[in-house]
C-alpha positions as CSV (number, residue, x, y, z in Angstrom):
1,M,105.2,64.8,25.8
2,R,101.7,63.6,26.8
3,V,99.1,63.2,24.1
4,L,95.5,62.0,24.5
5,F,93.8,60.3,21.5
6,F,90.1,61.0,21.5
7,M,88.2,58.3,19.6
8,G,84.7,57.7,18.4
9,V,85.3,54.0,17.8
10,Y,88.2,51.8,19.0
11,L,89.5,48.3,19.6
12,P,88.3,45.6,19.8
13,R,85.8,46.9,17.3
14,P,86.9,45.7,13.8
15,G,87.7,48.2,11.0
16,G,90.4,50.3,9.6
17,V,90.1,53.3,12.0
18,P,90.7,51.2,15.2
19,R,93.5,49.1,13.7
20,N,95.3,52.1,12.1
21,T,95.1,54.2,15.2
22,H,96.4,51.4,17.4
23,N,99.4,51.0,15.1
24,M,99.9,54.8,15.3
25,V,99.8,54.7,19.1
26,M,102.4,51.9,19.2
27,A,104.8,53.7,16.8
28,L,104.6,57.0,18.5
29,R,105.1,55.4,21.9
30,E,108.3,53.9,20.6
31,M,109.4,57.4,19.5
32,G,109.0,58.6,23.1
33,V,105.5,60.1,23.1
34,D,103.4,59.1,26.1
35,I,100.0,58.4,24.4
36,R,96.8,57.3,26.1
37,V,93.4,56.8,24.5
38,F,90.0,58.1,25.4
39,A,87.4,55.8,23.6
40,P,83.9,54.5,24.0
41,H,83.1,51.1,25.5
42,E,83.0,48.4,22.8
43,A,81.7,44.8,22.9
44,G,84.5,42.7,24.3
45,D,86.7,45.5,25.6
46,Q,86.8,44.1,29.2
47,G,88.9,41.2,28.0
48,L,91.2,43.3,25.8
49,E,94.7,43.9,27.0
50,L,96.7,46.7,25.5
51,P,100.2,48.0,26.5
52,Y,98.9,51.5,27.1
53,R,96.0,53.0,29.1
54,V,92.6,53.3,27.5
55,Y,90.0,55.4,29.3
56,R,86.5,54.2,28.4
57,Y,83.4,56.3,28.2
58,H,79.8,55.3,27.7
59,R,78.1,56.5,24.5
60,P,75.2,58.8,25.5
61,P,71.7,57.5,24.9
62,V,71.0,60.5,22.6
63,K,74.2,61.5,21.0
64,R,73.0,64.9,19.8
65,L,71.9,66.0,23.3
66,F,74.5,64.6,25.8
67,T,77.8,64.9,24.0
68,R,79.3,67.5,26.3
69,I,79.0,65.2,29.3
70,H,82.4,63.8,28.1
71,L,84.0,67.1,29.4
72,L,83.7,65.8,33.0
73,K,85.7,62.7,32.2
74,L,88.3,64.7,30.3
75,L,88.7,67.0,33.3
76,A,89.2,64.0,35.6
77,I,91.8,62.5,33.2
78,K,93.6,65.9,33.1
79,R,93.9,66.0,36.9
80,S,95.3,62.5,37.2
81,W,97.5,62.6,34.0
82,P,98.1,66.2,32.8
83,F,98.1,65.7,29.0
84,E,99.4,68.5,26.9
85,L,97.5,67.9,23.6
86,I,94.4,66.2,22.4
87,H,94.4,64.4,19.0
88,C,90.8,63.9,17.9
89,H,90.3,61.0,15.4
90,G,86.9,62.1,14.1
91,I,84.8,65.1,14.5
92,D,81.7,64.3,16.5
93,P,81.9,63.9,19.4
94,A,85.7,64.2,19.7
95,A,86.4,67.6,18.1
96,Y,83.2,69.2,19.3
97,C,84.0,68.3,22.9
98,A,87.7,69.3,22.5
99,S,86.6,72.7,21.3
100,F,84.8,73.3,24.6
101,F,87.6,71.7,26.6
102,K,90.1,74.1,25.0
103,S,88.1,77.1,26.3
104,I,88.1,75.5,29.8
105,A,91.6,74.0,30.2
106,K,93.5,75.9,27.5
107,T,94.6,72.6,25.9
108,A,95.4,72.6,22.2
109,Y,93.8,70.0,19.9
110,I,94.3,68.4,16.5
111,V,91.5,66.9,14.4
112,T,91.9,64.1,11.8
113,P,88.6,63.7,9.9
114,R,88.4,60.1,9.0
115,R,85.8,60.3,6.1
116,T,84.6,62.7,3.5
117,N,81.0,62.6,4.6
118,I,81.8,65.2,7.3
119,F,78.5,67.1,6.8
120,K,75.0,65.6,6.3
121,K,72.4,67.0,3.9
122,E,70.4,69.4,6.1
123,R,67.0,67.7,5.6
124,H,65.8,68.7,9.1
125,F,66.9,70.6,12.2
126,L,69.0,67.8,13.7
127,H,71.2,67.5,10.6
128,K,71.7,71.3,10.7
129,R,72.6,71.1,14.4
130,R,75.1,68.3,13.8
131,N,76.7,70.3,10.9
132,L,77.1,73.4,13.1
133,R,78.8,71.2,15.8
134,S,81.1,69.7,13.2
135,R,82.1,73.1,11.9
136,K,82.8,74.4,15.4
137,G,85.1,71.4,16.1
138,L,87.0,71.9,12.9
139,V,87.3,75.7,12.8
140,E,88.5,76.0,16.4
141,A,91.1,73.3,16.1
142,D,94.7,74.3,16.3
143,R,95.4,72.0,13.3
144,V,93.4,69.8,11.0
145,T,95.4,66.9,9.5
146,A,93.8,66.0,6.2
147,L,94.3,62.4,5.1
148,S,93.6,63.3,1.5
149,S,93.4,66.3,-0.9
150,E,89.6,65.9,-1.0
151,I,89.3,66.2,2.8
152,A,91.6,69.2,2.7
153,R,89.3,70.8,0.2
154,I,86.2,70.1,2.3
155,V,87.5,71.5,5.5
156,T,88.8,74.6,3.7
157,E,85.3,75.2,2.3
158,C,83.8,74.9,5.8
159,G,86.0,77.7,7.1
160,V,89.2,76.2,8.4
161,R,92.1,78.5,7.8
162,P,94.5,77.1,5.2
163,D,97.5,77.7,7.5
164,R,95.9,75.3,10.0
165,I,95.5,72.4,7.5
166,V,98.3,69.9,7.3
167,R,98.2,67.1,4.7
168,I,99.3,63.9,6.5
169,P,98.1,60.6,4.9
170,H,98.2,57.1,6.5
171,G,101.5,55.3,6.5
172,I,102.4,51.7,5.9
173,D,105.2,49.4,7.2
174,P,106.3,47.4,4.1
175,A,108.6,45.0,6.0
176,P,106.0,42.3,6.8
177,F,105.0,42.1,3.1
178,K,108.6,41.3,2.1
179,T,108.7,38.0,4.0
180,A,105.1,36.9,3.5
181,R,104.5,33.8,1.4
182,P,102.0,33.9,-1.5
183,A,98.6,32.2,-0.7
184,L,98.3,28.7,-2.2
185,M,95.4,29.0,-4.6
186,D,94.5,26.7,-7.4
187,R,94.2,29.6,-10.0
188,P,95.4,33.2,-10.5
189,Y,93.1,35.6,-8.7
190,I,92.2,39.3,-8.4
191,L,91.9,40.5,-4.8
192,A,89.5,42.9,-3.1
193,L,89.4,43.3,0.7
194,G,87.3,45.2,3.2
195,R,84.1,45.2,5.3
196,L,81.2,43.9,3.3
197,V,79.1,47.0,3.5
198,A,77.2,48.9,0.8
199,F,79.7,51.8,0.3
200,K,82.6,49.4,-0.4
201,G,80.9,48.6,-3.8
202,F,81.7,44.9,-3.9
203,D,78.4,44.3,-5.7
204,L,79.7,46.6,-8.5
205,L,82.9,44.6,-8.6
206,I,81.1,41.3,-8.9
207,D,79.1,42.7,-11.9
208,A,82.3,44.0,-13.5
209,F,84.1,40.7,-12.9
210,K,81.3,38.9,-14.8
211,M,82.6,40.8,-17.9
212,V,86.2,39.9,-17.1
213,A,85.4,36.2,-16.4
214,E,84.2,35.7,-20.0
215,R,87.5,37.0,-21.4
216,F,89.8,35.4,-18.8
217,P,88.3,32.0,-17.8
218,E,91.4,31.0,-15.9
219,V,91.2,34.0,-13.4
220,D,89.1,34.1,-10.2
221,L,88.1,36.9,-7.8
222,V,88.7,36.8,-4.1
223,I,86.7,39.3,-1.9
224,A,88.0,39.0,1.7
225,G,86.0,40.4,4.6
226,S,82.9,40.1,6.6
227,G,79.9,42.3,7.2
228,P,76.1,42.7,6.8
229,K,76.2,42.4,2.9
230,E,77.9,38.9,2.9
231,E,74.8,36.8,2.2
232,E,73.5,39.3,-0.4
233,L,76.8,39.1,-2.2
234,K,76.8,35.3,-2.1
235,R,73.3,35.3,-3.7
236,Q,74.5,37.8,-6.4
237,V,77.5,35.5,-7.2
238,E,75.1,32.5,-7.6
239,C,72.6,34.4,-9.7
240,L,75.4,35.5,-12.1
241,G,76.7,32.0,-12.5
242,L,80.0,32.8,-10.9
243,S,80.0,30.1,-8.1
244,G,83.5,28.8,-7.9
245,R,84.9,31.9,-9.7
246,V,84.2,34.4,-6.9
247,I,85.5,33.4,-3.5
248,L,84.4,35.0,-0.2
249,P,86.7,33.6,2.5
250,G,85.4,35.8,5.2
251,R,87.5,38.1,7.4
252,V,91.2,37.6,7.2
253,E,94.0,39.0,9.4
254,G,97.7,38.6,10.1
255,E,99.7,36.2,7.9
256,E,96.6,35.0,6.1
257,K,95.9,38.5,4.8
258,L,99.5,39.1,3.9
259,S,99.6,35.9,1.9
260,L,96.4,36.8,0.0
261,Y,98.1,40.1,-1.0
262,K,101.3,38.4,-2.1
263,G,99.6,35.8,-4.2
264,A,97.2,38.1,-6.1
265,S,97.6,39.5,-9.6
266,M,96.2,42.9,-8.8
267,F,94.0,44.7,-6.1
268,V,90.7,46.4,-6.8
269,L,89.0,49.1,-4.7
270,P,85.4,49.6,-6.1
271,S,84.1,51.9,-3.3
272,R,81.3,54.4,-3.7
273,P,82.2,58.0,-2.8
274,G,81.4,59.6,0.6
275,N,82.6,57.2,3.2
276,E,86.3,56.7,2.4
277,G,88.8,59.0,3.9
278,F,92.1,57.3,2.9
279,P,91.8,53.7,1.9
280,N,94.7,52.0,3.7
281,V,94.2,48.8,1.7
282,I,95.7,50.5,-1.3
283,L,98.9,51.1,0.6
284,E,98.9,47.4,1.7
285,A,98.4,46.2,-1.9
286,M,101.2,48.4,-3.1
287,A,103.5,47.1,-0.3
288,A,102.9,43.7,-1.8
289,G,103.9,45.0,-5.2
290,L,100.4,44.9,-6.7
291,P,99.0,47.3,-9.3
292,V,95.7,48.8,-8.1
293,V,92.4,49.5,-9.9
294,A,90.4,52.0,-7.8
295,T,87.4,54.2,-8.2
296,R,87.8,57.9,-7.8
297,V,87.2,58.2,-4.1
298,S,89.1,60.2,-1.4
299,G,92.7,59.3,-1.1
300,A,92.8,57.0,-4.2
301,E,93.7,59.8,-6.6
302,D,96.5,60.9,-4.2
303,I,98.1,57.4,-4.1
304,V,97.5,55.7,-7.5
305,I,99.5,57.0,-10.4
306,P,97.5,56.1,-13.6
307,G,99.5,54.0,-16.0
308,R,102.4,53.6,-13.5
309,T,100.9,52.0,-10.4
310,G,97.3,51.3,-11.5
311,Y,94.2,52.9,-12.9
312,I,91.5,55.2,-11.6
313,V,87.9,54.8,-12.8
314,P,84.7,56.8,-12.1
315,P,82.7,55.6,-9.2
316,G,80.0,53.1,-10.2
317,D,81.5,52.5,-13.6
318,K,81.3,48.7,-14.0
319,G,82.6,48.8,-17.5
320,G,85.5,51.0,-16.5
321,L,86.4,48.5,-13.7
322,A,86.2,45.6,-16.1
323,D,88.3,47.3,-18.7
324,A,91.1,48.3,-16.3
325,M,91.2,44.7,-14.8
326,G,91.3,43.3,-18.3
327,R,94.1,45.6,-19.4
328,L,96.3,44.4,-16.5
329,L,95.4,40.8,-17.0
330,A,96.3,41.0,-20.7
331,N,99.6,42.8,-19.9
332,P,100.9,41.4,-16.6
333,D,104.3,43.2,-17.0
334,L,102.8,46.6,-17.7
335,M,103.5,47.9,-14.2
336,T,106.6,46.7,-12.4
337,R,106.9,45.8,-8.8
338,K,109.9,48.0,-8.5
339,E,108.1,51.1,-9.7
340,I,105.1,50.4,-7.4
341,L,107.4,50.0,-4.4
342,S,109.2,53.2,-5.3
343,A,105.9,55.1,-5.5
344,L,105.1,53.8,-2.0
345,E,108.2,55.3,-0.3
346,P,106.6,58.7,0.8
347,Y,104.0,56.6,2.7
348,H,106.5,54.6,4.8
349,H,105.3,54.5,8.4
350,E,108.3,56.0,10.0
351,R,108.1,59.1,7.7
352,I,104.5,59.7,8.5
353,M,105.0,59.2,12.2
354,K,107.9,61.7,12.2
355,R,105.5,64.3,10.7
356,Y,103.0,63.8,13.5
357,L,105.8,64.0,16.1
358,D,107.0,67.3,14.6
359,L,103.4,68.6,14.7
360,Y,102.9,67.6,18.3
361,E,106.2,69.3,19.4
362,E,105.2,72.4,17.5
363,L,101.8,72.8,19.2
364,I,103.1,71.8,22.7
365,R,105.9,74.3,22.6
366,K,103.6,77.0,21.3
367,P,102.4,79.4,24.1
């Protein structure tokens, strides 16, 4: 079974999509699937060594006009390595190109939309053109795997047949969290983690924590990650008088990240709607046994069980975030580690990968 992953971004670029997809490639290869990746050139990729083949393409100078040039590279790959299926992680350019490639080479393709902002507001002609391309890539796909119920709703409304939509979320391997040691911090802390960009809503979380800090002077907030909003967030912390209470340690990976999860009192996802597809950090937090406070964004409502594994609050509701955090701090035994880990079982990595394997086999066997 030969499957080509078509990516819009990939390693060594940081972020959840490249990291999660790499883990997926590794797991499926262990299950006997021959997977290779078709991805754009990224800064630092020449020194990157991976245990599988990555075919690199150059991003066109004008994405809206030269996307179909990728068809030539796909045909060259097909001649040298006759893949049987394309799995598009993203819609534009991947699914759009795969729809044309399907008509040329009769190769089936799957699309996994990664975010809920699939379509842009049609303020001008170029947005309308992009949306038409996105719909073509989705509607002509043999299957669309929806990470969340919200994405499933969006692709249904754009015209994808319900029998072609399969709900498959991200998966998590809980094993590394079992042996991780809690981070050695001076005081109890609430954890948030992600790229420091606007849609992640860390500015809202800091404002909400200001209310919490007055009630619980012994608790700190740790926001781990890096990004363009880092300096702005540091200024906000200083202006609110929270220096020393809000800690921004920068980007964390590996054992350091696991330790931060294991030592925290809870995890908070304060994202604004539109850019989340399925926040993997919630699964990571639950694998560490943490209750989760999350805004109502794509995927969060599918994972978090209110009152049992965490709380869901409206996006942008600082008071709601503060109230939920305060409730958990005041009642630390309200949600048990055992119940949180039990709710995580449907998301175990091997179960999710088996569902993808079954889907690949179904489409490759199909005439």
